[in-house]
C-alpha positions in Angstrom: 108.1 109.1 103.0 110.5 107.0 105.8 108.6 108.1 108.6 104.6 107.2 106.9 106.3 103.7 105.9 107.4 102.9 109.8 104.2 104.2 110.6 102.3 102.0 108.4 104.7 99.1 109.5 103.6 99.7 113.0 100.1 100.0 112.8 100.0 96.6 111.0 102.2 94.9 113.7 100.2 95.9 116.3 97.0 94.6 114.8 98.8 91.3 113.7 99.9 91.4 117.5 96.5 91.6 119.0 94.9 88.7 121.0 93.0 86.2 118.9 89.2 86.4 118.7 87.6 84.6 116.3 85.1 86.9 114.1 82.7 86.0 111.8 84.5 85.9 108.7 86.9 83.9 110.2 87.7 80.0 109.2 86.4 76.9 110.7 88.1 74.2 108.1 87.4 71.5 110.3 83.5 72.3 109.0 84.7 70.3 105.9 85.8 67.3 107.0 84.1 64.1 107.4 84.3 62.0 110.2 84.7 58.2 109.0 84.0 55.1 111.0 84.4 51.3 109.8 84.6 52.5 105.9 81.7 55.0 106.5 80.7 58.3 107.0 79.4 58.8 110.8 78.1 61.7 112.6 79.7 60.2 116.0 83.4 61.8 116.0 84.3 61.0 119.0 84.5 57.3 117.9 85.6 58.1 114.3 88.8 56.6 113.5 89.6 58.5 110.4 88.4 62.2 109.1 88.2 62.4 105.1 88.8 66.4 104.1 86.3 67.5 101.0 88.8 68.1 98.4 86.1 70.1 96.2 85.2 72.3 98.9 88.5 73.4 99.9 89.3 74.2 96.6 86.4 76.1 95.8 86.7 78.1 99.1 90.1 78.8 98.0 89.5 80.3 95.1 87.1 82.6 96.2 88.8 83.4 99.2 91.7 84.2 96.9 90.1 86.7 95.0 88.9 88.1 97.8 92.2 88.8 99.2 94.2 89.4 96.0 96.8 91.9 94.9 95.1 95.4 94.7 95.1 97.1 91.1 93.8 100.6 91.4 96.2 102.4 89.6 96.4 103.6 85.7 99.3 102.1 83.4 101.4 105.4 83.8 103.8 104.9 86.5 104.6 107.5 89.5 107.8 108.9 88.0 111.3 108.3 88.8 110.2 111.0 92.1 106.7 110.1 92.7 105.5 108.6 95.4 102.3 107.6 96.9 100.4 106.5 100.0 96.8 105.4 100.2 94.2 103.7 101.9 91.4 101.8 99.9 87.7 100.0 100.7 87.0 97.0 98.7 84.1 94.7 99.0 83.9 91.5 96.9 81.0 89.2 96.0 81.0 85.4 97.5 78.8 82.6 96.8 77.7 82.8 100.5 75.0 80.1 99.8 77.1 77.4 98.6 78.3 74.8 100.8 81.9 75.3 101.5 81.1 79.0 103.0 79.8 77.1 106.2 83.5 77.3 107.5 82.9 81.1 108.1 83.0 81.2 112.2 79.3 83.5 111.9 77.8 81.0 109.8 74.3 80.7 111.4 73.6 77.4 110.2 77.3 75.3 109.8 75.7 71.9 108.9 72.7 73.3 106.9 72.2 73.3 103.0 71.1 75.8 100.7 71.0 78.6 103.7 73.2 81.9 103.6 76.1 81.2 105.7 77.2 85.2 105.9 76.9 88.2 103.9 77.3 88.0 100.1 80.0 90.5 100.4 83.0 90.3 102.1 84.3 94.0 102.9 88.4 94.4 103.1 90.4 97.9 103.9 93.9 98.2 102.4 97.3 100.4 103.4 99.4 101.1 100.4 102.7 102.7 99.5 104.1 103.3 96.0 107.3 104.5 94.8 108.5 105.2 91.5 112.0 103.9 90.2 114.7 104.3 87.8 116.3 101.6 88.0 116.3 98.0 87.1 114.6 100.0 84.5 113.2 103.0 83.3 109.4 103.6 83.8 109.3 101.6 86.8 106.9 101.3 90.0 107.0 99.4 93.2 104.2 99.0 96.1 104.0 97.4 99.3 101.0 97.2 102.0 98.7 95.4 103.8 94.8 93.9 103.0 92.8 93.4 106.4 89.2 91.3 105.7 87.1 92.5 108.1 85.8 91.0 111.0 88.4 88.4 110.8 91.7 88.0 112.0 93.1 87.6 108.4 95.3 90.1 106.5 97.5 89.9 103.5 100.9 91.1 103.0 101.2 92.4 99.5 104.0 93.9 97.0 104.1 94.5 93.1 106.0 95.5 90.4 104.9 97.5 87.3 107.0 98.6 84.2 105.3 101.2 81.9 105.8 99.7 78.3 104.0 103.4 77.0 103.2 106.0 78.9 103.8 110.1 79.1 102.9 110.7 75.7 99.2 112.3 76.8 99.0 114.7 73.6 98.8 111.7 71.3 95.8 109.5 70.9 97.4 106.3 72.3 96.8 104.9 75.5 99.5 104.3 77.5 100.6 100.8 78.5 101.9 98.8 81.9 102.6 95.2 82.8 102.6 94.3 86.5 103.3 90.9 88.7 102.1 90.9 92.0 101.7 88.9 95.2 99.6 88.3 98.2 100.2 86.1 101.2 97.9 85.5 103.7 98.3 85.9 107.7 96.4 85.5 110.7 94.8 82.0 110.0 95.8 78.9 112.0 93.9 77.0 108.7 94.9 77.7 105.6 98.5 78.3 104.1 97.0 80.5 101.5 99.3 82.8 98.6 98.1 84.8 95.5 100.3 85.3 92.4 99.1 88.0 90.1 99.9 89.3 86.4 98.2 92.1 84.8 98.2 93.9 81.7 96.5 97.5 81.7 95.7 100.7 79.6 94.7 103.9 80.1 94.4 107.6 79.1 95.3 111.0 81.1 93.0 113.6 80.2 93.5 116.9 82.1 90.6 119.1 82.9 91.2 123.5 82.9 94.6 122.2 84.4 93.8 121.8 87.6 92.5 118.1 87.8 93.7 114.8 86.3 91.5 112.3 85.1 92.8 108.9 83.9 90.5 106.1 83.3 91.8 102.7 83.2 91.3 99.1 82.2 92.8 95.6 81.6 93.0 92.0 81.9 94.4 90.0 85.4 95.5 86.9 85.9 95.5 85.1 89.3 97.2 82.2 90.1 96.1 80.8 93.8 98.2 78.5 95.6 96.1 76.9 98.6 97.9 74.6 101.5 96.3 73.2 104.2 97.4 73.3 107.9 96.8 70.3 110.2 92.8 70.9 111.1 91.5 69.5 114.8 87.6 67.7 113.9 87.2 67.1 117.5 89.0 70.2 119.3 87.0 69.6 122.5 88.7 66.7 123.3 92.0 66.2 124.4 94.6 64.2 123.0 96.5 63.9 126.1 92.9 62.1 127.8 92.0 60.2 124.7 95.5 59.3 122.6 93.3 57.7 119.6 91.8 61.1 118.6 95.3 61.6 117.4 92.7 60.0 114.5 90.5 63.3 114.2 93.4 65.4 112.8 93.6 65.6 109.0 94.9 67.9 106.6 93.5 69.0 102.8 95.6 67.0 100.3 97.9 69.5 98.5 96.0 70.5 95.0 97.6 71.9 92.0 97.0 75.5 91.2 94.1 77.6 90.8 93.5 80.0 88.1 91.3 82.9 87.5 90.9 85.4 85.6 89.9 89.4 85.9 89.0 92.1 84.0 88.8 95.7 85.8 87.9 99.1 84.8 88.6 102.3 87.0 88.9 105.8 87.1 91.4 107.7 88.8 90.8 111.4 90.0 93.7 113.7 91.2 93.9 117.3 92.1 96.9 119.1 93.5 98.1 115.7 96.1 95.3 114.5 96.5 93.6 111.6 94.5 90.4 109.2 94.8 90.0 106.0 92.6 87.2 103.9 91.7 87.6 100.4 90.5 85.1 97.8 89.3 86.8 94.3 88.7 84.6 91.1 87.8 86.4 87.8 88.0 85.1 84.9 86.2 84.0 82.2 87.5 86.3 79.3 88.4 86.6 75.9 86.1 90.2 74.7 87.2 90.4 71.2 88.0 92.9 69.3 90.0 93.7 65.9 88.5 94.7 63.2 90.7 96.6 60.3 89.4 95.2 56.9 89.3 91.4 58.1 89.5 88.7 59.8 86.9 86.1 60.4 89.5 84.7 63.5 89.6 84.7 64.5 93.5 81.2 65.9 92.9 79.9 62.8 91.9 81.7 60.6 95.3 78.8 59.1 97.4 78.8 61.3 100.6 78.3 58.3 103.1 81.4 57.3 101.8 84.1 59.8 101.3 87.5 59.6 99.8 90.2 62.2 98.8 90.8 59.8 95.6 88.8 62.1 93.1 89.5 65.0 90.8 88.2 68.1 92.2 86.7 71.0 90.0 86.6 74.4 91.1 83.0 75.5 91.6 83.9 79.1 92.3 80.8 81.5 91.4 81.8 84.3 89.3 83.0 87.2 91.8 82.6 91.0 91.6 84.4 93.4 93.5 84.0 97.4 94.5 86.7 99.4 95.1 87.4 103.3 97.0 90.6 104.4 97.3 91.8 107.9 98.7 95.3 108.9 99.5 98.2 111.5 98.6 99.6 111.2 95.6 102.9 113.4 95.0 
């Protein structure tokens, strides 16, 4: 097991150390900033005196991206057992509102300034690599897991880890499901545009069935709550201008205001099949549309009602993220 873990860590480290060439799914958050001169929006960013970031677009983008890179689920309620461990590779595709204005940040958008266009594919694909281990401590029926998820066609990775406690498991001859609670975290890396952390809590129910004593069949389902914590890095609206040549270009750097945490709810269902040490899991998840609000002190103005010719950060940003679906296939070895 140690050898597999070291090899997996080496693969991830090598991937993260590659030269950073922007892919079509990398982010260009400067597109969510509006140049301002004399208190009004201007297309002449070279002579702008300020840049105002769109709070509502930043919140909605973070919400949908948070679902794409959220902690993986992919396990029934039963733990692996004290002596059990598992290695898996999974492939997931997640729906995004690719015609929403906040997705113009995609590097590969065919028209970053256009409205009502598709800024990329409707589904973002990811691949994940995970190791899971059953434990006796700190409590019986405990399981931990860790791994990494890569957003394809980008430089972004998410390091993930979780801990799961089975509240009831192993009574497969009784008409009662196994039940577990799990907490997880996902930390996004590989981008200098956004600092994104996603925490997760879920409740899972499952039932294990055997087929002719050789194949294990474990349907499962549950509810998942996500807390998405977005923080902006400093963003250069005019990267083609060197501040050493034009000192006032420092005014065209900006950062989105820190926002209240975003909450999203997911419902999920899956099926794990196991033959000997080989396992395959299929899962579908549905994330409800976003609705959380970043309530700014001293204002009741909704960011959606702000005049685009007079942008401001003094407004309340409501998450506009659409409902999202994720579909996942996982294959691996379950000892």
